C-alpha positions in Angstrom: 10.4 -17.5 21.7 14.0 -18.1 20.9 15.1 -17.1 17.4 16.9 -20.3 16.9 13.7 -22.3 17.4 12.4 -21.0 14.1 12.3 -23.6 11.2 13.2 -20.8 8.9 16.6 -19.1 8.6 16.9 -15.7 10.2 19.2 -13.2 8.6 20.9 -10.4 10.5 22.1 -8.6 7.4 19.1 -7.1 5.7 19.5 -6.5 2.1 17.1 -6.2 -0.8 17.2 -9.7 -2.2 14.4 -9.5 -4.7 14.3 -7.7 -8.0 11.8 -4.8 -8.2 9.8 -4.1 -11.3 10.5 -0.4 -11.9 8.5 0.1 -15.1 5.2 -1.7 -15.3 2.1 0.4 -14.5 -1.6 -0.1 -14.3 -2.0 1.9 -17.5 0.6 0.1 -19.7 3.0 3.0 -20.1 6.8 2.3 -19.9 9.5 4.3 -18.3 13.1 3.4 -19.1 14.2 5.2 -15.8 12.8 7.5 -13.3 15.1 10.5 -13.2 16.1 12.2 -10.0 16.5 16.0 -9.8 20.1 17.0 -10.6 19.8 20.4 -9.0 17.9 20.6 -5.7 18.4 24.4 -5.5 16.3 24.9 -8.7 12.7 24.9 -7.5 10.1 23.4 -9.7 6.3 23.2 -9.5 4.7 19.8 -9.1 2.0 18.5 -11.4 -0.7 18.2 -8.9 -3.6 18.2 -11.3 -2.5 15.6 -13.7 -4.1 12.2 -13.4 -4.8 9.6 -16.1 -8.1 8.7 -14.6 -11.1 11.0 -14.7 -12.8 11.4 -11.3 -16.3 10.4 -12.4 -18.6 7.5 -12.3 -18.9 5.2 -15.2 -21.8 6.4 -17.4 -24.5 3.9 -18.0 -27.0 3.0 -20.7 -30.4 1.6 -19.9 -28.8 -1.9 -19.5 -28.5 -3.1 -16.0 -24.8 -3.6 -15.1 -23.5 -7.2 -14.8 -20.9 -6.1 -12.3 -21.0 -3.1 -9.9 -17.5 -2.2 -8.6 -17.4 -0.5 -5.2 -14.5 1.9 -4.6 -13.5 5.0 -2.8 -13.6 8.2 -4.8 -10.0 9.4 -4.8 -8.2 9.6 -8.1 -6.0 6.7 -7.0 -8.9 4.5 -5.9 -10.6 5.2 -9.2 -7.5 4.3 -11.1 -7.4 1.0 -9.3 -11.1 0.4 -10.0 -10.6 1.2 -13.7 -7.6 -1.1 -13.8 -9.9 -3.8 -12.5 -12.6 -3.0 -14.9 -10.2 -3.1 -17.9 -8.8 -6.4 -16.8 -12.3 -7.9 -16.5 -13.2 -6.7 -19.9 -10.0 -8.1 -21.4 -10.6 -11.5 -19.8 -14.4 -11.9 -20.2 -16.0 -11.0 -23.5 -19.5 -10.8 -22.0 -18.3 -7.8 -20.0 -17.0 -5.8 -23.0 -20.4 -4.3 -23.9 -20.8 -0.7 -22.7 -22.6 -0.5 -19.4 -21.8 -4.1 -18.4 -19.6 -2.8 -15.6 -20.5 0.1 -13.3 -18.2 1.9 -10.9 -19.9 3.0 -7.7 -18.1 5.5 -5.5 -18.5 5.1 -1.7 -17.2 7.6 0.9 -15.5 5.9 3.8 -14.8 7.0 7.4 -11.2 7.7 6.5 -12.3 10.0 3.6 -14.7 11.9 5.9 -12.4 12.7 8.8 -9.3 14.5 7.4 -8.6 16.8 10.4 -7.0 14.2 12.6 -4.1 11.8 12.2 -5.2 8.2 11.3 -3.6 7.0 14.6 -5.9 9.3 16.5 -9.1 8.2 14.7 -8.3 4.6 15.8 -10.1 1.4 14.8 -9.5 -0.7 11.8 -11.1 -0.6 8.4 -11.1 3.2 8.2 -11.0 3.0 4.4 -13.0 -0.2 3.8 -15.9 -0.5 6.3 -18.5 1.3 4.3 -17.5 -0.4 1.1 -17.7 -3.8 2.9 -21.2 -2.9 4.2 -22.3 -2.0 0.6 -21.0 -5.4 -0.6 -22.8 -7.4 2.2 -26.0 -5.4 1.6 -25.9 -6.2 -2.2 -25.5 -2.6 -3.3 -22.3 -3.6 -5.1 -21.0 -6.9 -6.5 -17.3 -6.6 -5.9 -15.1 -4.3 -3.9 -11.7 -3.0 -4.9 -9.3 -2.1 -2.1 -5.7 -1.1 -1.6 -4.6 -4.1 0.3 -2.6 -2.1 2.8 -6.0 -0.6 4.0 -7.6 -4.0 4.5 -7.8 -5.2 8.1 -6.3 -8.6 8.8 -9.8 -10.0 9.3 -12.5 -10.0 6.6 -16.1 -9.2 7.4 -18.5 -12.2 7.6 -20.1 -13.1 4.3 -17.2 -11.8 2.3 -14.1 -13.4 0.7 -11.0 -11.8 -1.0 -9.9 -14.4 -3.6 -7.9 -12.1 -5.9 -4.9 -9.9 -5.8 -3.8 -8.1 -9.0 -0.2 -8.2 -9.9 1.8 -6.1 -7.4 3.2 -2.7 -8.4 6.6 -1.3 -7.2 6.6 -1.5 -3.4 9.0 1.3 -2.8 8.4 4.8 -1.4 9.1 8.0 -3.4 10.8 11.0 -1.9 9.4 14.3 -3.2 10.9 17.7 -2.5 11.4 21.1 -4.1 14.7 21.8 -2.2 16.6 18.5 -1.7 17.3 15.3 -3.6 17.0 13.0 -0.6 16.2 12.8 3.1 19.9 13.0 3.9 20.2 16.3 2.1 17.4 18.1 4.0 18.7 20.7 6.4 18.1 20.1 10.1 14.6 21.0 11.4 13.2 20.6 7.9 9.6 19.5 8.0 8.6 16.2 6.3 4.9 15.5 5.9 3.4 12.1 6.1 0.2 10.3 7.4 2.1 7.1 8.1 3.6 6.2 11.5 5.7 3.6 9.6 7.3 6.3 7.6 7.6 8.7 10.5 9.4 6.3 12.7 11.9 5.1 10.1 12.7 8.7 9.1 13.3 9.8 12.7 15.4 6.7 13.4 17.8 7.6 10.6 17.5 11.4 10.6 16.5 12.5 14.2 17.3 16.2 13.3 14.3 16.3 11.0 10.7 17.2 12.0 7.9 15.0 10.9 4.3 16.3 10.6 2.1 13.3 11.2 -1.3 14.7 10.0 -0.2 15.3 6.4 -3.4 13.7 4.9 -5.4 13.9 1.7 -5.1 12.3 -1.7 -2.0 12.5 -3.8 -3.0 15.7 -5.5 -3.8 17.4 -2.2 -0.4 16.4 -0.6 1.5 17.7 -3.6 -0.4 20.9 -3.5 0.5 21.4 0.2 4.2 20.7 -0.7 4.0 23.3 -3.5 2.5 25.8 -1.0 5.5 25.3 1.4 3.5 23.6 4.2 6.3 21.0 4.3 9.7 20.7 2.7 9.3 17.1 1.6 7.0 14.2 1.6 7.0 10.5 1.0 4.4 8.7 -1.2 4.0 5.2 -2.4 5.6 4.9 -5.8 2.9 2.4 -6.8 0.2 5.1 -6.5 2.2 7.6 -8.5 2.7 5.1 -11.3 -1.0 4.2 -11.4 -1.8 7.9 -11.6 0.9 8.5 -14.3 2.4 11.1 -12.0 6.0 9.8 -11.7 7.3 13.1 -13.1 6.9 14.5 -9.5 9.4 12.0 -8.0 12.6 13.5 -6.8 14.2 10.2 -5.8 13.2 6.6 -4.8 14.0 5.1 -1.5 15.4 1.6 -1.5 14.0 -1.2 0.6 17.0 -0.8 2.9 16.2 2.9 3.4 12.5 2.5 3.9 10.8 -0.9 4.4 7.3 -0.7 2.9 3.9 -1.1 4.5 2.4 -4.6 4.6 0.8 -5.2 1.2 1.9 -1.9 -0.2 1.4 -1.8 -4.0 -1.1 -4.6 -4.0 -4.8 -4.4 -5.0 -7.3 -6.8 -3.5 -10.8 -7.6 -4.9 -13.5 -9.0 -2.6 -17.0 -10.4 -3.2 -19.7 -12.0 -1.2 -18.9 -15.6 -0.1 -22.0 -17.0 -1.6 -21.6 -15.3 -5.0 -19.9 -17.9 -7.1 -20.3 -16.0 -10.3 -18.4 -13.0 -9.0 -15.8 -15.2 -7.4 -15.2 -16.8 -10.7 -14.9 -13.5 -12.5 -12.3 -12.0 -10.1 -10.4 -15.3 -9.5 -9.5 -15.2 -13.2 -7.5 -12.0 -12.5 -5.6 -13.3 -9.5 -1.8 -13.1 -9.6 -0.7 -16.0 -7.4 2.8 -14.7 -6.5 1.3 -11.5 -5.2 -1.4 -13.3 -3.3 1.1 -15.5 -1.5 3.4 -12.5 -0.7 0.5 -10.5 0.7 -0.7 -13.5 2.8 2.8 -13.8 4.3 2.9 -10.1 5.2 -0.6 -10.1 6.6 0.2 -13.1 8.8 3.1 -11.0 10.2 0.8 -8.0 10.8 -2.0 -10.1 12.4 0.5 -11.7 14.8 1.5 -8.2 15.9 -2.1 -7.1 16.0 -1.1 -4.1 13.9 -3.1 -1.1 12.9 -2.5 2.5 11.9 -1.6 3.1 15.5 1.5 1.0 15.2 4.7 1.5 13.1 5.0 -1.9 11.3 6.6 -2.7 8.0 6.8 -6.0 6.2 7.8 -7.2 2.7 7.8 -10.7 1.2 9.1 -11.5 -2.3 10.5 -14.4 -4.4 14.2 -14.5 -4.9 16.2 -15.8 -7.9 16.1 -19.3 -6.4 12.3 -19.3 -6.2 12.3 -19.0 -2.4 10.4 -16.6 -0.2 12.4 -13.8 1.4 10.6 -11.9 4.2 11.7 -8.8 6.0 9.8 -7.4 9.0 10.2 -4.3 11.1 8.5 -2.7 14.1 9.4 0.7 15.6 8.5 3.0 18.4 6.6 6.0 17.1 9.4 8.4 18.0 11.9 6.3 16.0 14.3 5.8 18.9 13.8 2.0 18.8 13.6 -0.1 15.6 13.6 -3.9 15.6 14.1 -5.9 12.4 14.1 -9.6 11.4 14.1 -11.6 8.2 13.2 -15.1 7.1 13.8 -17.4 4.2 11.6 -20.4 3.2 9.6 -22.1 0.5 7.4 -19.9 -1.7 4.2 -21.8 -0.8 1.1 -20.6 1.0 1.3 -22.6 4.2 5.0 -22.1 4.6 4.8 -18.3 4.0 2.0 -17.9 6.5 4.1 -19.7 9.1 7.1 -17.5 8.1 5.1 -14.3 8.7 3.7 -15.6 12.0 7.1 -16.7 13.2 8.7 -13.4 12.4 5.9 -11.6 14.2 6.3 -13.7 17.4 10.0 -13.1 17.4 9.6 -9.3 17.3 6.8 -9.3 19.9 9.2 -11.3 22.2 12.1 -8.9 21.6 9.9 -5.8 22.0 8.3 -6.5 25.3 5.3 -4.6 26.8 4.9 -0.9 26.1 7.2 -0.9 23.0 4.7 1.0 20.9 3.9 3.6 23.6 7.3 5.3 23.4 
């Protein structure tokens, strides 16, 4: 389709139009500023064991839980489940009694297969399928997901009526020897499990080498960096904030330097479609601005039929005038080709879904067949 046919304005100059919340975290701590490393030559160890959430299930008394929260078992997933629990307790007095909320850990396909890149495993829902099945089967009452892991379709008999307020969407650069990607020597190895990050890194810094199968939880990746497996890595700043591990951040990449994944930094909470009680509980936690932004980005992703096999980035936010600003990007896996677009329109659900779809259609038209196979 022709770009000019869009009812929303398309911008060729892609800046970061929306303010980013640098300091709010899921655990209420405040950071006046995240400091970068002044001396890249002075090596330091990374705090790979520190996490503000204990990796264990919620202990129970004899009372049957009112809400069973299903989650993955990584420290970050548990941090998000505990954040959800704490918000439920703060909002609903009947859930404040000890044992009223139980956290149930579920191992997913993505957790079980760590020896292959996500793109090679294929399929959708690698980190959600087993949790969704437990929800449908009645083994849990609600499911807490990182929204970037949730496929653009939802399983039958489930709904996702709630997004918690979004964390910082940017990526963090972490290295023992350099303060930024630009300062890494040629042939330096950057570890990531994300084709989105890999393609954007190689597009800007083709002299670097990117290891694609750099998988594991945050602690595992930082340990590998400490051991010298790679010279640098990129991690979502939102996850580091939720784990209270921002002391490991060397520098923060701007939106212009690294466009985030669709729904990065957002938590989604799902329940069964016929469970009105649970729907009411979690709807009370919904942050509407986040829900609308995520809906816009996921409409973009759905139009592109994106998965972990395709380098796609998208970010929607509200600008100072109260309008939606959307930026989208697709790239070839080797980083040689990157296509970008942007849109502006009303910050309302129907308009934002159309914005996301329209941007996706434009990039599909510009890319042509075989774009993601390069």
